[in-house]
TIPA-111746 format. One line per 10 residues: number of its first residue (from 1); their letters; for each residue x, y, z of C-alpha. Coordinates in nm, 2 decimals. Example, Ala and Ser with C-alpha at 12.3 -4.5 7.8 and 13.67 -1.06 7.14 Angstrom:
// TIPA-111746
1	as	1.23 -0.45 0.78 | 1.37 -0.11 0.71
//
This chain:
// TIPA-111746
1	mggqnhqpts	6.03 9.07 5.22 | 6.02 8.76 5.44 | 5.67 8.85 5.56 | 5.51 8.76 5.23 | 5.69 8.44 5.13 | 5.46 8.16 5.02 | 5.49 7.86 5.25 | 5.34 7.55 5.10 | 5.28 7.24 5.30 | 5.64 7.11 5.30
11	titliapsaw	5.96 7.15 5.49 | 6.19 7.44 5.44 | 6.31 7.29 5.11 | 6.09 7.53 4.92 | 6.16 7.85 5.11 | 6.45 7.97 4.89 | 6.25 7.97 4.56 | 5.96 8.13 4.75 | 6.19 8.41 4.88 | 6.33 8.46 4.53
21	lsqklgegfi	5.98 8.50 4.40 | 5.89 8.76 4.67 | 6.21 8.95 4.59 | 6.14 8.97 4.22 | 5.79 9.11 4.30 | 5.94 9.37 4.52 | 6.20 9.47 4.26 | 5.92 9.52 4.00 | 5.71 9.74 4.22 | 6.02 9.94 4.32
31	avleannrle	6.10 10.00 3.96 | 5.76 10.15 3.90 | 5.79 10.37 4.21 | 6.14 10.48 4.11 | 6.00 10.57 3.77 | 5.74 10.79 3.93 | 6.01 10.96 4.15 | 6.22 11.04 3.84 | 5.91 11.19 3.68 | 5.85 11.41 3.98
41	daimqavdrr	6.22 11.52 3.95 | 6.16 11.61 3.59 | 5.85 11.82 3.68 | 6.03 12.00 3.97 | 6.33 12.07 3.75 | 6.12 12.19 3.47 | 5.97 12.47 3.69 | 6.31 12.55 3.84 | 6.21 12.38 4.17 | 6.00 12.68 4.26
51	hveyvapelp	5.90 12.67 4.63 | 6.10 12.35 4.69 | 6.45 12.48 4.62 | 6.54 12.47 4.99 | 6.38 12.13 5.07 | 6.48 11.96 4.74 | 6.81 12.12 4.64 | 7.00 11.83 4.50 | 6.87 11.77 4.15 | 7.19 11.77 3.93
61	gtarfyleet	7.02 11.64 3.62 | 6.80 11.82 3.37 | 6.43 11.76 3.32 | 6.52 11.58 3.00 | 6.75 11.35 3.19 | 6.49 11.26 3.45 | 6.23 11.18 3.18 | 6.48 10.94 3.02 | 6.53 10.78 3.36 | 6.15 10.74 3.39
71	vtklglsltk	6.14 10.55 3.07 | 6.44 10.34 3.18 | 6.28 10.24 3.51 | 5.95 10.16 3.35 | 6.13 9.94 3.10 | 6.30 9.77 3.39 | 5.96 9.70 3.54 | 5.87 9.51 3.22 | 6.18 9.30 3.26 | 6.09 9.23 3.62
81	ideiqsaydn	5.74 9.11 3.51 | 5.92 8.84 3.31 | 6.14 8.76 3.61 | 5.84 8.73 3.84 | 5.68 8.48 3.61 | 6.00 8.29 3.58 | 6.03 8.29 3.96 | 5.68 8.13 3.98 | 5.80 7.86 3.73 | 6.10 7.80 3.94
91	lldaaakeny	5.89 7.76 4.26 | 5.66 7.52 4.07 | 5.96 7.32 3.94 | 6.10 7.30 4.29 | 5.77 7.18 4.42 | 5.77 6.90 4.16 | 6.12 6.80 4.26 | 6.01 6.78 4.62 | 5.71 6.58 4.52 | 5.48 6.84 4.67
101	agnplaselk	5.12 6.80 4.56 | 4.92 7.06 4.76 | 4.77 7.13 5.10 | 4.51 6.88 5.24 | 4.32 7.17 5.41 | 4.29 7.39 5.09 | 3.94 7.29 5.02 | 3.84 7.40 5.37 | 3.99 7.74 5.34 | 3.67 7.94 5.32
111	elnlaaefsg	3.54 7.77 5.63 | 3.83 7.91 5.83 | 3.69 8.27 5.76 | 4.05 8.41 5.76 | 3.94 8.74 5.59 | 3.74 8.83 5.90 | 4.01 8.70 6.13 | 4.30 8.88 5.96 | 4.12 9.21 5.88 | 4.23 9.48 6.11
121	rlvvpevnrs	4.50 9.26 6.27 | 4.74 9.12 6.02 | 4.59 9.32 5.73 | 4.53 9.68 5.82 | 4.32 9.88 5.80 | 4.11 9.60 5.65 | 4.12 9.32 5.39 | 4.05 9.41 5.03 | 3.75 9.17 4.99 | 3.76 9.16 4.61
131	awalvenhvs	4.13 9.07 4.59 | 4.10 8.83 4.89 | 3.80 8.65 4.73 | 3.99 8.60 4.40 | 4.27 8.42 4.57 | 4.06 8.24 4.82 | 3.83 8.09 4.55 | 4.13 7.96 4.36 | 4.30 7.81 4.66 | 3.99 7.64 4.78
141	khnilqtlrw	3.89 7.51 4.44 | 4.22 7.43 4.28 | 4.46 7.40 4.58 | 4.81 7.55 4.59 | 5.00 7.46 4.27 | 4.72 7.56 4.03 | 4.68 7.88 4.23 | 5.04 7.96 4.18 | 5.01 7.90 3.81 | 4.71 8.13 3.80
151	erdqfgalrv	4.89 8.40 3.99 | 5.19 8.38 3.75 | 4.96 8.45 3.46 | 4.79 8.75 3.63 | 5.11 8.95 3.61 | 5.09 8.95 3.23 | 4.81 9.21 3.27 | 5.07 9.46 3.36 | 5.25 9.46 3.03 | 5.01 9.66 2.80
161	ptvelievie	4.94 9.94 3.05 | 5.31 9.98 3.12 | 5.39 10.00 2.75 | 5.11 10.26 2.71 | 5.25 10.46 3.00 | 5.60 10.46 2.84 | 5.44 10.59 2.52 | 5.29 10.88 2.71 | 5.62 10.96 2.88 | 5.78 10.96 2.53
171	scqevlnkks	5.52 11.21 2.42 | 5.62 11.43 2.72 | 5.98 11.40 2.60 | 5.88 11.52 2.26 | 5.70 11.83 2.40 | 6.01 11.90 2.61 | 6.25 11.86 2.33 | 6.05 12.05 2.06 | 5.89 12.32 2.28 | 5.99 12.39 2.63
181	avefvqcvel	6.01 12.26 2.99 | 5.72 12.48 3.09 | 5.50 12.35 2.81 | 5.58 12.00 2.91 | 5.46 12.07 3.26 | 5.15 12.24 3.13 | 5.06 11.95 2.91 | 5.07 11.72 3.21 | 4.90 11.95 3.46 | 4.63 12.07 3.22
191	nqiplrqrya	4.55 11.71 3.11 | 4.66 11.77 2.75 | 4.86 11.45 2.78 | 4.69 11.15 2.96 | 4.98 11.09 3.19 | 4.79 11.06 3.51 | 4.53 10.83 3.35 | 4.81 10.59 3.23 | 5.00 10.60 3.56 | 4.68 10.53 3.76
201	rvfslwnhmq	4.63 10.21 3.56 | 4.98 10.09 3.62 | 4.98 10.19 3.99 | 4.64 10.03 4.06 | 4.73 9.71 3.89 | 5.06 9.68 4.08 | 4.87 9.75 4.41 | 4.62 9.48 4.31 | 4.89 9.23 4.24 | 5.07 9.32 4.55
211	amflysalmm	4.75 9.27 4.76 | 4.68 8.93 4.60 | 5.04 8.82 4.64 | 5.03 8.91 5.01 | 4.69 8.74 5.07 | 4.81 8.43 4.88 | 5.12 8.41 5.10 | 4.92 8.45 5.42 | 4.66 8.19 5.32 | 4.92 7.93 5.22
221	telfyrtngl	5.13 8.00 5.53 | 4.83 7.97 5.76 | 4.73 7.64 5.59 | 5.09 7.52 5.63 | 5.08 7.60 6.00 | 4.75 7.44 6.07 | 4.84 7.12 5.87 | 5.16 7.08 6.07 | 5.02 7.18 6.41 | 5.22 7.50 6.43
231	pslledapvp	5.11 7.83 6.59 | 4.86 8.03 6.38 | 4.95 8.37 6.22 | 4.69 8.51 6.46 | 4.92 8.42 6.75 | 5.19 8.67 6.82 | 5.49 8.48 6.97 | 5.66 8.69 7.24 | 5.98 8.85 7.13 | 6.26 8.71 7.35
241	kqipsaa	6.42 8.98 7.57 | 6.75 8.79 7.55 | 6.87 8.58 7.26 | 7.02 8.26 7.40 | 7.38 8.21 7.30 | 7.48 7.91 7.08 | 7.59 7.61 7.27
//
């Protein structure tokens, strides 16, 4: 979304690769969320939608089909991790072509105390201090470009947990195929298959990466605004009641 594009100290010449990066991140997280939705479909269908048959009537596929879709969506999220990292490289390449070297205020970032300023206002209900500190330390110490390279590498941590989650889903498929739909649900609900544990790791990592990405975008944008004498993110510009017509 446009609200989390990175804005280095430059003109709008870097905004397209920044938007592309943000879009790839969104697509990756969406794939994980869709995988979970298909898993929920499989569980509901496996128990004949008991108690939800009137609120969730449209499930044309079988439980087996929805488990297959779960694996497909998780596989797509792995592809999106590669695309996210390529999008970082594209942004860095664009910065090199535009002779962008960094933000002159980066080393002063901690002194701005943006975590306290943004918490409860831009970032609600409050800033995740751990994720914020990770990004802030990198920006203040290494400036913008090195921070972007570091962020790119962090997404690699999602690969192994995602593969492990896929393996667990495949175990669920095996139970469903060789035994029954009810036994598949029992394996999940009675913790005989570590599905929730594997999903928790993937979800929490994506949430962590999403938080760091948002914080990085906010920090870099605020530095851009301050360097160029533009209104701060803390200043809400009034929404015009009437959009002026083009001359």
